KEMAR-12159 format. One record per residue (C-alpha): residue in three letters; x, z, y. Coordinates in steps of 0.001 Angstrom, whole numbers, plus 500000, padded with zeros to 6 digits. Each point is the difference from the previous one (the first is absolute). Layout:
BEGIN
+-----+--------+--------+--------+
|   r |     xx |     zz |     yy |
+-----+--------+--------+--------+
| ALA |      X |      Z |      Y |
...
+-----+--------+--------+--------+
This chain:
BEGIN
+-----+--------+--------+--------+
|   r |     xx |     zz |     yy |
+-----+--------+--------+--------+
| MET | 210659 | 912140 | 560599 |
| ALA | 501485 | 498125 | 502653 |
| SER | 503281 | 500403 | 501711 |
| LEU | 501495 | 499627 | 503586 |
| PRO | 502377 | 497411 | 500349 |
| THR | 502548 | 502688 | 499842 |
| GLY | 498855 | 501001 | 496885 |
| GLU | 498129 | 503317 | 500582 |
| PRO | 496228 | 500273 | 498219 |
| VAL | 496806 | 499340 | 501463 |
| TRP | 496650 | 501047 | 498666 |
| ASP | 496470 | 498862 | 500804 |
| LEU | 497563 | 502803 | 499650 |
| LYS | 496045 | 497977 | 500077 |
| PHE | 497526 | 502186 | 500635 |
| ASP | 496325 | 499568 | 499748 |
| GLU | 497317 | 501546 | 502526 |
| LYS | 499695 | 503078 | 497925 |
| GLY | 503613 | 500552 | 499610 |
| GLY | 500170 | 498598 | 496360 |
| ILE | 503132 | 498337 | 498684 |
| ALA | 500106 | 497685 | 496985 |
| PRO | 501203 | 501722 | 497257 |
| ALA | 502850 | 497896 | 499015 |
| ASP | 500986 | 499577 | 503618 |
| ARG | 500029 | 504153 | 500284 |
| ASN | 501963 | 499906 | 496354 |
| GLY | 502539 | 497485 | 500989 |
| PHE | 500514 | 501581 | 503253 |
| LEU | 500825 | 503700 | 498727 |
| ASP | 502284 | 498426 | 497077 |
| GLU | 502230 | 497778 | 502355 |
| VAL | 500307 | 502466 | 502613 |
| ALA | 501483 | 502395 | 497111 |
| ALA | 502095 | 497548 | 499034 |
| SER | 501546 | 498661 | 503141 |
| GLY | 502512 | 502586 | 500748 |
| VAL | 497611 | 500190 | 503805 |
| ALA | 500669 | 503594 | 501536 |
| ASP | 497921 | 499414 | 503454 |
| LEU | 497057 | 498149 | 499584 |
| PHE | 498433 | 498614 | 503167 |
| LEU | 496464 | 499009 | 500116 |
| ILE | 498339 | 498379 | 502540 |
| SER | 496199 | 499537 | 500768 |
| HIS | 498580 | 497814 | 502565 |
| GLY | 497170 | 500335 | 502212 |
| TRP | 496842 | 498204 | 501126 |
| GLY | 498644 | 496477 | 499957 |
| THR | 503230 | 499377 | 497901 |
| ALA | 499636 | 496747 | 497284 |
| GLU | 502011 | 500396 | 497350 |
| GLN | 502873 | 497461 | 501041 |
| SER | 500106 | 501662 | 503606 |
| ALA | 501095 | 503001 | 498044 |
| ARG | 502341 | 498545 | 498032 |
| ASP | 501369 | 498127 | 503246 |
| LEU | 500627 | 503754 | 501161 |
| TYR | 501627 | 501552 | 497072 |
| ASP | 502210 | 497263 | 499922 |
| HIS | 500818 | 501215 | 503879 |
| LEU | 500237 | 503535 | 499249 |
| PHE | 501666 | 500237 | 497093 |
| PRO | 503013 | 498419 | 500771 |
| VAL | 500723 | 502085 | 503250 |
| ILE | 499162 | 503386 | 497806 |
| ARG | 502724 | 498977 | 497659 |
| ASP | 502483 | 499267 | 502570 |
| ALA | 499498 | 503232 | 501671 |
| ALA | 499894 | 501893 | 496785 |
| GLY | 503353 | 498594 | 498878 |
| ALA | 501548 | 501510 | 502969 |
| LEU | 498664 | 503657 | 498997 |
| PRO | 501996 | 501527 | 496741 |
| ALA | 496934 | 502071 | 499269 |
| LEU | 497740 | 497268 | 499148 |
| GLY | 500473 | 497395 | 496947 |
| PRO | 499840 | 497836 | 498420 |
| VAL | 496806 | 499277 | 501184 |
| GLY | 497046 | 497992 | 499109 |
| PHE | 496453 | 498910 | 501502 |
| GLY | 496324 | 499556 | 499379 |
| GLY | 497601 | 498213 | 501789 |
| ILE | 496605 | 501710 | 499939 |
| TYR | 497098 | 497105 | 500153 |
| TRP | 496399 | 500825 | 500661 |
| PRO | 496620 | 498355 | 501163 |
| SER | 499791 | 500634 | 503983 |
| LEU | 497588 | 498606 | 501966 |
| TRP | 499593 | 499453 | 503835 |
| PHE | 497932 | 498384 | 502652 |
| PRO | 501053 | 496755 | 501269 |
| ASP | 502489 | 499529 | 502872 |
| THR | 498439 | 500294 | 503573 |
| PRO | 501260 | 499272 | 502971 |
| ALA | 500102 | 503931 | 501223 |
| THR | 501088 | 500537 | 503552 |
| PRO | 503412 | 501773 | 500190 |
| PRO | 499899 | 503424 | 501623 |
| ALA | 501217 | 500714 | 503454 |
| ALA | 503706 | 499857 | 500408 |
| ALA | 501573 | 503424 | 500296 |
| GLY | 499491 | 501252 | 503675 |
| SER | 497379 | 498088 | 501306 |
| ILE | 497169 | 501761 | 501268 |
| GLN | 497869 | 498859 | 496941 |
| SER | 502492 | 501715 | 497912 |
| GLY | 499310 | 503482 | 498261 |
| THR | 497298 | 501444 | 498726 |
| ASP | 497495 | 497985 | 501251 |
| GLU | 501652 | 496869 | 498388 |
| LEU | 498101 | 501526 | 496722 |
| LEU | 496594 | 498372 | 501619 |
| ASP | 501613 | 497205 | 501439 |
| GLY | 500416 | 496681 | 498488 |
| SER | 498550 | 497974 | 497155 |
| ALA | 500439 | 499972 | 496221 |
| GLY | 499082 | 495734 | 500781 |
| THR | 497196 | 500788 | 497116 |
| ALA | 497592 | 497537 | 501479 |
| ALA | 502241 | 497158 | 499645 |
| VAL | 499476 | 500002 | 496294 |
| SER | 496501 | 498869 | 497778 |
| GLY | 498886 | 501749 | 497164 |
| ALA | 500614 | 497493 | 497771 |
| GLU | 503929 | 500271 | 501044 |
| ILE | 499678 | 503855 | 499567 |
| ALA | 498565 | 499352 | 496331 |
| ALA | 502387 | 497725 | 499154 |
| SER | 502928 | 502350 | 500801 |
| LEU | 498474 | 503079 | 498194 |
| ARG | 498400 | 498232 | 496965 |
| SER | 503346 | 499911 | 498108 |
| GLY | 500520 | 503564 | 500338 |
| TYR | 497196 | 500964 | 497804 |
| ALA | 500221 | 499438 | 496058 |
| ASP | 496304 | 500633 | 499313 |
| PRO | 497641 | 497040 | 500244 |
| ALA | 497155 | 501957 | 501528 |
| GLN | 502188 | 501383 | 502735 |
| ARG | 501325 | 496983 | 500592 |
| ASP | 496448 | 498357 | 500431 |
| ILE | 499378 | 503253 | 502418 |
| VAL | 502795 | 498837 | 502280 |
| ASP | 498770 | 496409 | 500223 |
| ARG | 496418 | 501327 | 500634 |
| ILE | 501304 | 501996 | 503262 |
| GLY | 501964 | 496936 | 500929 |
| ALA | 496801 | 497490 | 499763 |
| LEU | 498065 | 503000 | 501713 |
| ILE | 502284 | 500295 | 503084 |
| ASP | 500108 | 496287 | 500244 |
| GLU | 496202 | 500046 | 500014 |
| CYS | 499818 | 502565 | 502728 |
| ALA | 502540 | 498716 | 502155 |
| ALA | 497709 | 496851 | 500372 |
| LEU | 496694 | 501827 | 500798 |
| GLY | 498175 | 499036 | 502919 |
| PRO | 499641 | 502668 | 502883 |
| ASP | 495988 | 499484 | 499798 |
| GLN | 500309 | 501577 | 496287 |
| PRO | 497959 | 503442 | 500139 |
| ASP | 502377 | 503178 | 500163 |
| ALA | 498336 | 500956 | 496425 |
| ALA | 500960 | 496393 | 498072 |
| LYS | 503783 | 501090 | 501486 |
| GLU | 499881 | 503539 | 499157 |
| LYS | 498674 | 498844 | 496473 |
| ARG | 503174 | 497560 | 499577 |
| LEU | 502535 | 503183 | 500991 |
| ASP | 498323 | 502329 | 497720 |
| GLU | 500947 | 497516 | 496819 |
| LEU | 503128 | 499784 | 501329 |
| SER | 500702 | 503585 | 500156 |
| ALA | 498254 | 500407 | 496679 |
| LEU | 502647 | 497428 | 498635 |
| ILE | 503293 | 501334 | 501622 |
| ALA | 499013 | 503543 | 498778 |
| ALA | 499299 | 498493 | 496274 |
| LEU | 503941 | 499170 | 500519 |
| THR | 500988 | 503067 | 501347 |
| PRO | 502691 | 502334 | 497825 |
| PRO | 498511 | 503081 | 499467 |
| GLU | 501765 | 503091 | 501553 |
| PRO | 502354 | 501964 | 497746 |
| ASP | 498144 | 503124 | 498532 |
| THR | 502934 | 502144 | 501534 |
| PRO | 500059 | 503187 | 502439 |
| GLN | 502820 | 498173 | 501656 |
| PHE | 500029 | 498261 | 503043 |
| GLU | 500487 | 496176 | 500739 |
| ASP | 499376 | 498301 | 502753 |
| SER | 496640 | 498083 | 498515 |
| GLY | 497908 | 499869 | 503220 |
| GLU | 499370 | 496390 | 499589 |
| THR | 497692 | 501000 | 497317 |
| ALA | 497467 | 501079 | 502607 |
| LEU | 500036 | 496804 | 501369 |
| LEU | 499882 | 497952 | 496498 |
| GLN | 496888 | 501823 | 498816 |
| THR | 498118 | 499950 | 503762 |
| ASP | 496183 | 500999 | 499551 |
| ASN | 499696 | 497941 | 503527 |
| PRO | 501971 | 497029 | 500139 |
| ARG | 498996 | 499169 | 503186 |
| ARG | 501350 | 502709 | 501993 |
| ASP | 503163 | 500233 | 498097 |
| TYR | 501062 | 496154 | 499761 |
| VAL | 499094 | 499816 | 503782 |
| ALA | 502544 | 503151 | 500445 |
| THR | 502486 | 498087 | 497319 |
| ALA | 500277 | 497097 | 502274 |
| GLU | 500534 | 501997 | 503104 |
| VAL | 503344 | 502364 | 498339 |
| PHE | 501029 | 496560 | 498294 |
| GLY | 499350 | 497791 | 503494 |
| SER | 498028 | 497600 | 498124 |
| VAL | 497265 | 497606 | 502295 |
| PRO | 498549 | 497010 | 498996 |
| PRO | 502044 | 496951 | 500889 |
| ALA | 499451 | 497988 | 502803 |
| GLY | 497238 | 497147 | 499181 |
| SER | 498442 | 501865 | 497240 |
| THR | 496076 | 500295 | 499487 |
| GLN | 500597 | 503684 | 500514 |
| GLY | 500811 | 501264 | 503709 |
| VAL | 502492 | 502271 | 500617 |
| THR | 497491 | 502608 | 501332 |
| ASP | 497657 | 499467 | 496790 |
| TRP | 500039 | 503256 | 497752 |
| PHE | 499266 | 497826 | 496840 |
| GLY | 503352 | 497513 | 501131 |
| LYS | 502360 | 503152 | 500407 |
| ALA | 498509 | 501528 | 496314 |
| VAL | 500921 | 496885 | 498265 |
| ASN | 503710 | 500420 | 501056 |
| GLY | 499675 | 503846 | 499024 |
| ALA | 498846 | 498761 | 496897 |
| LYS | 503021 | 497911 | 499567 |
| ASP | 502289 | 502742 | 501430 |
| ALA | 498103 | 502471 | 497527 |
| VAL | 501106 | 497488 | 496825 |
| ARG | 503851 | 500469 | 501363 |
| VAL | 499082 | 503657 | 499727 |
| LEU | 499045 | 499418 | 496410 |
| SER | 503134 | 498118 | 499074 |
| TYR | 502223 | 502549 | 501784 |
| SER | 497873 | 503000 | 498059 |
| THR | 500145 | 497909 | 496390 |
| MET | 503841 | 499411 | 500261 |
| LYS | 500648 | 503477 | 500696 |
| ALA | 497690 | 501389 | 497326 |
| ARG | 501390 | 497473 | 497466 |
| ALA | 504017 | 501043 | 501177 |
| GLY | 499039 | 503178 | 499238 |
| ASP | 498542 | 499947 | 496839 |
| ILE | 502580 | 497504 | 499076 |
| GLY | 502868 | 502410 | 500875 |
| ARG | 498040 | 503353 | 498179 |
| SER | 499030 | 497972 | 496848 |
| GLY | 502323 | 497033 | 499524 |
| LEU | 503485 | 501084 | 501383 |
| GLY | 500109 | 503856 | 499472 |
| PRO | 499374 | 499721 | 496409 |
| LEU | 502574 | 497088 | 499784 |
| LEU | 502217 | 502158 | 501534 |
| ALA | 499620 | 502931 | 497636 |
| ASP | 500259 | 497787 | 497481 |
| LEU | 503609 | 498653 | 501260 |
| HIS | 500985 | 503510 | 500586 |
| HIS | 499451 | 501068 | 496880 |
| ARG | 501729 | 496384 | 498395 |
| SER | 502892 | 500601 | 502040 |
| PRO | 500472 | 503215 | 501309 |
| GLN | 503176 | 499641 | 502511 |
| LEU | 498753 | 497279 | 501813 |
| ARG | 499045 | 499806 | 503547 |
| VAL | 497205 | 498310 | 501474 |
| HIS | 499821 | 499567 | 503403 |
| LEU | 496116 | 498782 | 501690 |
| VAL | 499807 | 497608 | 502950 |
| GLY | 496501 | 499011 | 501363 |
| HIS | 499259 | 498037 | 503094 |
| SER | 496405 | 500247 | 501641 |
| PHE | 497410 | 500933 | 497350 |
| GLY | 502714 | 499550 | 497394 |
| ALA | 501239 | 503646 | 501572 |
| ARG | 497150 | 501339 | 498950 |
| LEU | 499985 | 498649 | 496563 |
| VAL | 503312 | 501561 | 499284 |
| SER | 499472 | 503132 | 501666 |
| PHE | 496887 | 500270 | 497890 |
| ALA | 501994 | 499831 | 496603 |
| LEU | 501137 | 503274 | 501162 |
| ALA | 496249 | 501201 | 499003 |
| GLY | 500138 | 497991 | 496541 |
| LEU | 503160 | 502368 | 499152 |
| ALA | 498464 | 503099 | 498148 |
| ALA | 503558 | 502061 | 501228 |
| PRO | 503341 | 499947 | 501268 |
| THR | 501101 | 499688 | 496897 |
| ASP | 498452 | 496933 | 498818 |
| SER | 501446 | 498342 | 503636 |
| PRO | 503200 | 497690 | 500157 |
| ILE | 499544 | 499284 | 503522 |
| ALA | 503205 | 500934 | 501994 |
| SER | 498408 | 498470 | 503783 |
| ILE | 497476 | 498559 | 501542 |
| VAL | 499651 | 497599 | 502926 |
| LEU | 497034 | 498728 | 501374 |
| LEU | 500461 | 496954 | 502642 |
| GLN | 497377 | 500362 | 502545 |
| GLY | 497454 | 501859 | 497480 |
| ALA | 496273 | 499169 | 500743 |
| PHE | 498623 | 502996 | 498913 |
| SER | 499230 | 503490 | 501829 |
| HIS | 502775 | 501454 | 501294 |
| TRP | 498490 | 503529 | 499368 |
| SER | 500327 | 499021 | 496179 |
| PHE | 502701 | 502486 | 498635 |
| GLY | 498749 | 502884 | 502896 |
| GLY | 498305 | 503333 | 498916 |
| ALA | 496573 | 501137 | 501255 |
| GLN | 501080 | 502190 | 503137 |
| GLN | 502460 | 497235 | 501384 |
| ASN | 497588 | 496931 | 500874 |
| PRO | 496639 | 499516 | 502043 |
| TRP | 497979 | 500046 | 496451 |
| VAL | 500562 | 503507 | 499049 |
| ARG | 500288 | 498373 | 496493 |
| ARG | 503174 | 499552 | 498047 |
| GLY | 501532 | 496118 | 499521 |
| ALA | 499129 | 497979 | 496911 |
| LEU | 504012 | 500146 | 499410 |
| HIS | 500235 | 503935 | 501226 |
| GLY | 502383 | 501845 | 497425 |
| LEU | 501018 | 496827 | 497797 |
| ALA | 503489 | 499574 | 502072 |
| ASP | 501653 | 501635 | 497208 |
| ARG | 499707 | 497186 | 497484 |
| VAL | 502615 | 498185 | 502617 |
| ASN | 503958 | 501252 | 499062 |
| GLY | 500954 | 499035 | 503261 |
| PRO | 498946 | 498867 | 503051 |
| LEU | 496637 | 499064 | 501491 |
| VAL | 500534 | 497251 | 503026 |
| ALA | 497494 | 498184 | 501620 |
| THR | 500246 | 497344 | 503042 |
| PHE | 498268 | 499512 | 502954 |
| SER | 499747 | 497521 | 502924 |
| SER | 498099 | 499265 | 503227 |
| PHE | 500110 | 496544 | 499564 |
| ASP | 498488 | 500410 | 496856 |
| TRP | 496074 | 499113 | 501223 |
| ALA | 498181 | 499754 | 497183 |
| VAL | 500456 | 503987 | 498992 |
| CYS | 500818 | 501275 | 503483 |
| ARG | 497127 | 497750 | 501458 |
| TRP | 497049 | 498831 | 497378 |
| TYR | 500511 | 502818 | 497373 |
| PRO | 498504 | 502550 | 502115 |
| LYS | 497189 | 497602 | 501140 |
| ALA | 499253 | 500040 | 496234 |
| SER | 499632 | 503322 | 499175 |
| PHE | 498043 | 500679 | 503106 |
| LEU | 497694 | 502215 | 498101 |
| ALA | 496353 | 498689 | 501414 |
| GLN | 501498 | 499583 | 503824 |
| GLN | 500614 | 503326 | 500736 |
| ASP | 503721 | 499824 | 500109 |
| VAL | 500469 | 497689 | 502946 |
| GLU | 501753 | 502217 | 502006 |
| ALA | 503958 | 500540 | 500631 |
| GLU | 499963 | 502379 | 497066 |
| VAL | 499390 | 496747 | 497574 |
| ALA | 503695 | 499210 | 499400 |
| ASP | 500567 | 503509 | 499273 |
| ARG | 497283 | 500830 | 497411 |
| TRP | 499576 | 496448 | 498462 |
| GLY | 503640 | 499163 | 500306 |
| GLY | 501743 | 498662 | 497191 |
| MET | 503600 | 500387 | 498534 |
| GLY | 501355 | 496842 | 502035 |
| SER | 498977 | 500982 | 502731 |
| ASP | 501935 | 503710 | 500639 |
| GLY | 501189 | 500969 | 496086 |
| PHE | 499155 | 503193 | 498188 |
| GLN | 497512 | 501876 | 501483 |
| ALA | 499860 | 504421 | 499969 |
| VAL | 503120 | 499655 | 497531 |
| GLY | 502883 | 500902 | 502213 |
| ALA | 501053 | 497000 | 499619 |
| GLN | 503683 | 499390 | 501603 |
| ALA | 500294 | 497101 | 502458 |
| ARG | 502140 | 497268 | 499666 |
| THR | 501052 | 496342 | 501624 |
| MET | 500609 | 496707 | 498358 |
| PRO | 502781 | 498624 | 501730 |
| GLU | 500001 | 496473 | 500751 |
| ALA | 503083 | 499411 | 498510 |
| GLY | 499630 | 501437 | 497014 |
| GLY | 501535 | 502741 | 497983 |
| THR | 499347 | 502735 | 497430 |
| ASP | 501292 | 503333 | 501681 |
| TYR | 496463 | 501188 | 500697 |
| GLY | 501246 | 503511 | 498200 |
| PHE | 496751 | 500354 | 497631 |
| ALA | 499595 | 502673 | 497851 |
| ALA | 498127 | 500706 | 496709 |
| GLY | 496983 | 501343 | 500331 |
| SER | 499280 | 499257 | 503564 |
| PHE | 497400 | 497889 | 502315 |
| TYR | 501676 | 497097 | 502568 |
| ALA | 497875 | 498281 | 502612 |
| VAL | 501995 | 496829 | 500565 |
| ASP | 499433 | 498339 | 503373 |
| GLY | 500702 | 496394 | 499329 |
| VAL | 499606 | 498804 | 502988 |
| ASP | 503016 | 498134 | 500860 |
| VAL | 499622 | 498448 | 496622 |
| ILE | 496133 | 499485 | 499437 |
| ASN | 499541 | 498036 | 502933 |
| ASN | 499453 | 496518 | 499723 |
| THR | 496371 | 499098 | 500741 |
| ASP | 500343 | 496348 | 500772 |
| HIS | 497806 | 498747 | 496974 |
| GLU | 497356 | 502599 | 499095 |
| PRO | 497237 | 500556 | 503056 |
| PHE | 498421 | 502189 | 498289 |
| ALA | 502523 | 501801 | 497856 |
| GLY | 502630 | 499850 | 502268 |
| ALA | 503461 | 501098 | 498508 |
| HIS | 498533 | 501803 | 497221 |
| SER | 501553 | 497633 | 497237 |
| ASP | 503288 | 499851 | 501892 |
| ILE | 501671 | 501535 | 497125 |
| ARG | 502538 | 497548 | 498562 |
| LYS | 503220 | 500924 | 501712 |
| PRO | 502920 | 501847 | 499113 |
| ALA | 499540 | 503149 | 501593 |
| ILE | 497040 | 500497 | 498125 |
| GLY | 502594 | 499344 | 496558 |
| GLN | 501753 | 502644 | 501540 |
| LEU | 497295 | 502263 | 500476 |
| VAL | 498913 | 500333 | 496633 |
| ALA | 503490 | 500061 | 498574 |
| SER | 500720 | 502945 | 501833 |
| ALA | 496997 | 501746 | 499014 |
| ALA | 500508 | 499402 | 496462 |
| ALA | 503781 | 501211 | 500183 |
| ALA | 498509 | 503248 | 500819 |
| HIS | 498648 | 500864 | 496905 |
| THR | 500403 | 503267 | 498112 |
+-----+--------+--------+--------+
């Protein structure tokens, strides 16, 4: 156990990709929390592509601003903090094209089809190097390495190669990608898993070309593949498919860790310290992780959760909805589990979050059938417009901050954070997706925590 400079205790919770946590760390955490005198424990999970040091930097920023905001609210305290660490992987940074400015003739629903993810600029070797550390299994690491090498071999092929030879290499790539694809959950509930159609395609030539078109990937100038050559486009589409693979793997992993790791840990924590209130905060895929902790709690009586705040969540905005309220006519994967939260459920969204508003729907486009205006609605993420199909109440996060949100226990809230989560200067692909290191965020989290029952 560590502590903030002001004395509040801080715990590190390190999960493996299946949700495992070292028994000594688990037992030490339970014992130390029970002895700490903490009344309100804030547990925060980082999102995609976050190394341990980057996650620690995020927590070093967020813990103090939450502490400061909580200190001004009589309903909270004493407070403690826990940082969740999990093995997230991500595609290497690419020079994506920023979306058209609001109000321009290119903005609006057609924007989903415009621009480029910048995938063509990275090599197979760079992709493999970025993803390799996210797999603990040596056999899976070998597959990642082979995918990277094969992509570069394909990119180097001359235009005089016969189509049959090119298609054979694409078939091998497709088989390798399929071998790494996480299995779909054995559940009747809905979650946006349309990307599986791409990752397990039986026609990579067709689907990789279509994927390149969706992500705006064309062969770079001066490459051996011409812009009009189908194979050059397919090779870049294969890179985009690996991007979608990393996204799909993280999505599945976050759910597994939340359901199998964090949820049972919270149940044990509640039984050891029944008066303790836990406040879950998740960013990006970390929002999915903390949300799926609800599925790891057998009953509401097992739950210490007093609030949940999802910061630019990168999972389906239909996840909590019922079957009759969404386009899929199937209940969301988390439908009926809100009763595990003894307080409000809050999700932020921002139009400056390009990762969720722009690229997230493209990653879930279901075999290219959803390239219409309805994409953002059917395939949208929490960070694009908040909870859907649950009667969420609208709120706005003020630029100046504050805690006067009027949150009530048992209700969903969709909080427009466009005036706060809006700095796109350093992230050509993700935009303002990670622009959350601000006092207004701490005030939002504290406000939700203070509305516990």
